[in-house]
C-alpha positions in Angstrom: 5.9 -21.0 28.4 2.8 -21.1 26.0 4.2 -23.2 23.2 1.0 -23.8 21.5 0.4 -20.1 21.1 3.9 -19.7 19.8 3.3 -22.5 17.2 0.0 -21.0 16.1 1.6 -17.6 15.5 4.3 -19.1 13.5 1.7 -20.7 11.4 0.0 -17.2 10.9 3.4 -15.6 10.0 4.1 -18.4 7.4 0.7 -18.0 5.9 1.3 -14.2 5.5 4.5 -15.0 3.9 2.9 -17.5 1.5 0.4 -14.8 0.5 3.1 -12.2 0.1 4.8 -14.6 -2.5 1.7 -14.4 -4.8 2.5 -11.2 -6.6 5.7 -12.6 -7.5 4.0 -15.6 -8.9 1.7 -13.5 -10.9 4.9 -11.7 -12.4 6.2 -15.1 -13.2 3.3 -15.9 -15.1 2.8 -12.6 -16.9 6.4 -12.5 -18.2 6.4 -16.1 -18.9 9.5 -16.7 -17.0 11.1 -20.1 -15.7 10.7 -19.2 -11.9 6.8 -20.0 -12.0 7.3 -23.4 -10.7 9.6 -22.3 -7.9 7.1 -19.9 -6.6 4.2 -22.4 -6.8 6.2 -24.9 -4.8 7.4 -22.2 -2.3 3.7 -20.9 -1.8 2.4 -24.4 -1.5 5.0 -25.6 1.1 5.0 -22.4 3.2 1.2 -22.0 2.9 0.6 -25.6 3.9 2.9 -25.7 7.0 1.5 -22.2 7.9 -2.1 -23.5 7.8 -1.4 -26.6 9.9 0.2 -24.6 12.5 -2.5 -21.9 12.5 -5.3 -24.4 13.2 -3.7 -25.5 16.7 -6.3 -25.0 19.2 -5.1 -23.0 22.3 -5.7 -24.1 25.9 -4.7 -20.6 27.0 -4.2 -17.2 25.2 -1.8 -16.0 28.1 1.3 -14.7 26.9 4.2 -12.9 28.7 7.5 -11.2 27.6 9.2 -14.7 27.1 6.7 -15.7 24.4 7.1 -12.2 22.7 10.9 -12.6 22.5 10.6 -16.3 21.3 8.0 -15.2 18.6 10.0 -12.5 17.4 13.4 -14.3 17.0 12.0 -17.6 15.8 9.5 -16.0 13.6 12.2 -14.1 11.8 14.3 -17.3 11.4 11.4 -19.2 10.1 10.4 -16.6 7.7 14.0 -16.3 6.4 14.4 -20.1 5.8 11.1 -20.5 4.0 11.7 -17.2 2.2 14.8 -18.6 0.7 13.0 -21.3 -1.2 12.3 -19.2 -4.3 16.0 -18.4 -4.7 17.0 -22.0 -4.2 14.3 -23.6 -6.3 14.7 -21.2 -9.2 18.3 -21.5 -9.3 19.0 -17.9 -8.6 21.3 -19.0 -5.8 22.8 -22.5 -5.4 23.9 -22.4 -1.9 21.5 -22.3 1.1 23.7 -20.1 3.1 23.5 -17.4 0.3 20.0 -17.8 -0.1 19.5 -17.4 3.6 21.8 -14.5 3.8 20.0 -12.7 0.8 16.6 -13.4 2.4 17.7 -12.3 6.0 19.2 -9.1 4.3 15.7 -8.4 2.8 13.6 -9.1 5.8 15.9 -7.1 8.1 16.0 -4.4 5.5 19.8 -4.5 5.4 20.3 -4.5 1.6 23.6 -6.5 1.6 23.7 -8.9 -1.3 25.5 -11.9 -2.6 24.1 -11.7 -6.1 26.7 -10.5 -8.4 24.4 -9.5 -11.3 20.9 -8.7 -10.3 19.9 -7.6 -13.9 19.9 -11.2 -15.0 17.2 -12.0 -12.4 13.6 -12.8 -13.3 10.9 -10.2 -12.6 9.5 -12.6 -10.1 12.7 -13.0 -8.0 13.4 -9.4 -8.3 10.0 -8.6 -6.9 10.2 -11.0 -4.1 13.6 -9.9 -3.2 12.3 -6.3 -2.7 9.0 -7.6 -1.2 11.0 -9.0 1.7 12.3 -5.4 2.3 8.7 -3.9 2.3 7.5 -6.8 4.7 10.5 -6.4 7.2 10.4 -2.6 7.2 7.6 -2.1 9.4 8.0 -5.6 10.8 5.9 -8.8 9.9 5.1 -9.2 13.5 3.6 -5.7 13.5 1.8 -6.6 10.3 0.4 -9.9 11.8 -0.8 -7.8 14.9 -2.6 -5.4 12.5 -4.3 -8.0 10.7 -5.2 -10.6 13.4 -7.3 -9.2 16.0 -7.3 -12.4 18.0 -3.6 -11.7 19.1 -4.5 -8.6 20.9 -4.0 -10.4 24.1 -0.4 -11.2 23.1 0.1 -7.7 21.4 2.1 -5.7 23.6 4.7 -8.3 24.3 5.3 -9.0 20.6 5.2 -5.2 19.9 7.9 -4.5 22.4 10.0 -7.3 21.2 9.7 -6.1 17.5 9.7 -2.4 17.4 13.1 -0.8 17.4 14.1 1.9 20.0 14.8 2.2 23.8 11.1 3.0 24.7 7.8 1.7 22.9 5.3 4.4 22.6 1.8 3.5 21.4 0.1 6.0 19.2 -3.3 4.6 19.9 -4.5 2.7 23.1 -4.7 -0.9 21.6 -1.6 -2.3 19.8 -3.6 -3.8 16.8 -5.0 -0.3 16.1 -1.7 1.2 16.4 -0.2 -1.3 14.0 -3.0 -0.7 11.4 -2.5 3.0 11.5 1.2 2.8 11.1 0.8 0.6 8.2 -1.7 2.9 6.7 1.0 5.7 6.7 3.4 3.0 5.3 1.3 2.1 2.4 0.5 5.7 1.7 4.2 6.7 1.5 5.0 3.6 -0.6 2.1 4.4 -3.1 3.2 8.2 -3.1 6.8 7.3 -4.0 5.9 4.7 -6.8 3.7 7.4 -8.5 6.5 10.2 -8.2 9.2 7.8 -9.4 7.1 6.8 -12.4 6.4 10.4 -13.4 10.1 11.2 -12.9 10.9 8.7 -15.7 11.6 5.4 -13.8 10.0 2.3 -15.3 6.9 1.2 -13.3 8.4 -2.2 -12.2 11.6 -0.3 -11.1 9.5 2.1 -9.3 8.0 -0.5 -7.0 11.4 -2.1 -6.4 13.1 1.3 -5.3 9.9 2.5 -3.4 9.9 -0.9 -1.4 13.7 -0.2 -0.7 13.2 3.5 0.1 10.1 3.3 2.4 11.6 0.3 4.2 15.0 1.8 4.3 16.4 -1.5 2.7 18.3 -0.7 -0.4 17.7 -3.5 -2.8 17.8 -2.3 -6.4 16.9 -3.8 -9.9 20.1 -2.2 -11.2 23.8 -3.2 -10.6 24.9 0.3 -10.4 21.9 0.9 -7.9 20.1 4.4 -8.1 23.3 5.8 -9.9 22.2 3.7 -13.1 19.4 6.2 -13.8 21.7 9.4 -13.6 18.6 11.4 -12.6 18.5 14.4 -10.4 14.8 13.9 -10.0 14.7 10.3 -9.1 17.7 11.0 -6.6 15.7 13.9 -4.9 12.6 11.7 -4.6 14.4 8.8 -3.1 16.5 11.1 -0.7 13.2 12.7 0.5 11.5 9.3 1.2 14.4 7.8 2.8 14.9 10.9 5.0 11.3 10.8 6.3 11.1 7.0 6.7 14.1 7.5 9.0 11.9 9.5 11.3 9.8 7.9 14.0 6.6 6.7 12.5 4.4 8.0 15.4 5.6 11.5 14.3 4.0 10.9 10.8 0.9 10.1 12.6 0.8 13.2 14.5 1.6 15.4 11.4 -1.1 13.7 9.3 -3.5 14.7 12.2 -2.3 18.2 12.1 -0.1 18.3 15.1 3.1 19.6 13.4 4.5 21.2 16.7 4.9 17.6 18.1 7.5 17.0 15.4 9.2 20.4 15.8 9.4 19.8 19.6 11.0 16.2 19.1 14.7 16.4 20.2 15.6 13.3 18.5 14.0 14.6 15.1 15.9 17.9 15.6 19.3 16.3 16.2 18.8 13.7 13.4 18.2 16.6 10.8 21.2 18.5 12.3 23.5 15.5 11.9 22.3 15.1 8.3 22.9 18.6 7.5 26.4 18.9 9.1 27.5 15.6 7.6 26.3 16.8 4.1 28.3 20.0 4.3 31.5 18.5 5.7 31.4 15.6 3.0 30.6 18.2 0.2 33.6 20.6 1.2 35.8 17.4 1.4 34.8 16.3 -2.0 35.5 19.8 -3.5 38.8 20.1 -1.8 40.2 16.6 -2.4 38.5 15.0 -5.3 37.8 18.3 -7.4 34.2 17.9 -7.4 32.1 20.9 -8.5 30.0 22.4 -5.6 26.9 21.2 -7.5 28.2 17.4 -7.9 29.5 17.3 -4.4 26.2 18.5 -2.9 24.3 16.1 -5.0 26.3 13.0 -4.3 27.0 14.0 -0.7 23.4 14.6 0.3 22.2 11.3 -1.4 24.9 9.2 0.3 24.7 10.8 3.7 20.8 10.4 3.9 20.8 6.8 2.5 23.7 5.7 4.9 22.2 7.4 8.1 18.8 5.9 7.4 20.6 2.6 6.7 18.9 2.4 3.2 22.2 1.8 1.4 21.2 2.9 -2.1 24.2 4.5 -4.0 24.8 6.9 -6.9 28.7 7.2 -6.5 31.5 4.6 -5.5 32.0 6.2 -2.0 34.7 3.6 -1.4 36.9 5.7 -3.5 36.2 9.0 -1.6 38.7 10.7 0.7 39.2 9.0 4.1 37.3 11.7 6.0 34.4 11.3 4.0 34.6 7.5 4.4 35.0 7.6 8.1 32.1 10.0 8.3 29.8 7.5 6.5 30.8 4.7 8.8 30.0 7.0 11.9 26.6 7.5 10.2 26.2 3.7 10.0 26.6 3.5 13.8 24.2 6.4 14.6 21.3 5.3 12.2 17.9 6.8 12.1 15.3 7.6 14.8 13.6 5.1 17.2 10.4 3.8 15.9 11.5 4.2 12.2 12.3 1.5 9.7 16.0 2.5 10.0 18.8 0.5 11.6 21.8 1.6 13.6 22.1 2.4 17.2 19.5 5.2 16.9 19.9 9.0 17.4 17.9 8.8 20.7 20.3 6.4 22.3 23.2 8.6 21.6 21.3 11.6 23.0 20.6 9.7 26.2 24.3 8.7 26.4 25.4 12.3 25.7 22.9 13.6 28.5 24.2 10.8 30.9 27.7 11.6 30.4 27.0 15.4 31.0 25.2 14.5 34.2 28.2 12.4 35.4 30.5 15.6 34.7 28.3 17.7 36.7 28.0 15.3 39.6 31.8 15.3 39.9 31.7 19.0 40.8 28.3 19.0 42.6 28.0 15.5 44.2 25.0 16.4 46.1 23.0 17.8 43.1 19.9 16.0 42.0 20.3 15.7 38.2 18.0 13.4 36.3 18.7 12.7 32.5 16.1 14.8 30.6 15.2 15.1 26.9 13.5 18.6 26.9 11.1 18.5 29.7 10.9 14.8 29.8 12.7 13.0 32.6 14.4 9.6 31.3 13.8 6.7 33.8 16.9 5.4 35.3 16.4 2.0 34.0 16.1 3.1 30.4 19.4 5.2 30.9 21.0 1.8 32.2 19.4 -0.1 29.3 20.9 2.3 26.6 24.4 2.2 28.2 24.3 -1.5 28.4 23.0 -1.8 24.9 25.8 0.5 23.6 28.6 -1.6 25.2 27.1 -5.0 24.2 26.7 -3.8 20.6 30.3 -2.7 20.4 31.5 -5.9 22.1 29.7 -7.9 19.4 31.0 -5.5 16.7 34.6 -6.2 17.8 34.4 -9.9 18.3 32.6 -10.5 14.9 35.2 -8.2 13.3 38.1 -10.3 14.8 36.4 -13.3 13.5 36.1 -12.1 10.0 39.9 -11.1 9.9 40.8 -14.6 11.3 39.2 -15.9 8.1 41.5 -13.7 6.0 39.4 -10.7 5.2 41.2 -7.4 5.3 40.7 -5.1 8.3 38.7 -2.3 6.3 36.4 -4.8 4.6 35.9 -6.8 7.9 35.1 -3.6 10.1 32.7 -2.1 7.5 30.9 -5.6 6.7 30.2 -6.0 10.4 28.8 -2.4 10.6 26.9 -2.7 7.4 25.1 -6.0 8.6 24.8 -5.4 12.3 23.3 -1.9 11.8 21.4 -3.0 8.7 22.9 -0.6 6.3 23.9 -2.8 3.2 27.1 -1.6 1.5 30.4 -1.3 3.2 33.9 -0.5 2.1 36.8 -2.5 0.6 35.6 -5.8 -1.0 32.0 -5.1 0.4 31.8 -1.5 -1.1 28.9 -0.1 -3.1 30.0 -1.5 -6.5 30.8 -5.0 -5.2 28.9 -7.2 -2.8 29.3 -9.9 -0.1 29.6 -12.9 -2.5 33.4 -13.2 -2.2 33.3 -13.7 1.5 33.6 -17.2 3.0 30.4 -19.1 3.8 31.3 -18.9 7.5 31.4 -15.3 7.3 28.1 -15.0 5.5 26.7 -17.2 8.1 27.8 -15.1 11.1 26.8 -11.8 9.3 23.2 -13.3 8.8 23.0 -13.5 12.4 24.4 -9.8 12.9 21.5 -8.8 10.7 19.0 -10.5 12.9 20.6 -9.1 16.1 20.6 -5.5 14.4 17.1 -5.7 13.4 15.7 -7.1 16.7 18.0 -4.7 18.6 20.3 -7.2 20.3 18.2 -8.0 23.6 15.5 -9.8 21.9 18.0 -12.3 20.4 20.6 -12.5 23.3 18.0 -12.9 26.0 17.3 -16.4 24.5 20.8 -17.5 25.0 20.4 -17.0 28.7 19.9 -20.4 30.4 17.4 -18.7 33.0 15.2 -17.6 30.2 13.9 -21.1 29.7 13.3 -21.9 33.3 
């Protein structure tokens, strides 16, 4: 294993993180808030270590999948550990476990929080908290590939370990070029939303915070009541639109921007994604009208916002859906499992995996009655390779296995079943809020530290999609 290259890449990642803290330091200076010293120390420590590691000379630039997996997992852990420094040094969080949880939640775009009152946080800490979303949304490793051409040799191994989804398609021939093109789209969407939210009446600072959370499908807000604090239909429509399109495979954005709209309309995952959203909105709206006496307008407004922010695993809230009827709550939990499209900033199992599972099940039923029939799994005209189908099936059952084991662990700590089940779903699928004591108007602060530590690992597993983390635990991996 090329350990020097791994160490050098960690240095580049830490240097990038130190640079990403600088805007928060400027805000601390501008508002003359007491977190200035915390950011100076955090930038110095993170940047110095990053500089030392990045200066390591390489004997070889050869890298394989092993190095890619180690870089992805170790990189996320290191960035989370050093990203926790501003919280601890500023006194915003007094426990390392809490700071680690909050930072991991940000970088993995989960949006779960242990901070009970975000409105007392300084501008610098709030901005850093949301900046971790924005960095993690497209992937810090993908950002590194975009900015550091010297890593082109290692590119595809890192790209495959980082980018979510059962298959990794490159928009352009070279990974660094692909990364830069995707980040251009990412930046354009972010800037566009900031402008629109500001015009809709949201303060400029809050527009940055909520745009970072929307485009990264993260969900951190500068308000305790989340987006509901603004009580603005215009703001909700803007955020709903951007979270919706950021739950789509970013390669489709690339094709649309280059005039190939038919590519988007022919994409089966995209069609199913929109179908699930529309049906879920209708079912929840009808349920709210019949059970909770919502007016049709209120039901459609609240239902559409929550459906989109939950299936995209953004987690913003305008209503306490923990108080909704059981059918609506169950449907939201199902949407947590489904998630957005592969190659998007969303979490969840991904729509395409459910499509492949459904097609695989249908093929098995057909073969029971026609055992000699040749029936490959297809998505449209494309034949899905057998190894991809097997990988999706294994991913699904391993994910459910982890979900059950961690849920049992949380209940053993004294957490009630509904809260435990939804807490694991909210973190493993990078959603943010759950039900019960971790609902949209509460947070994860009341959980024991052991639960927070395990759920932090769930966030990492969910963000890196299981195999990237679990493969490191296999003894033969290190031989």
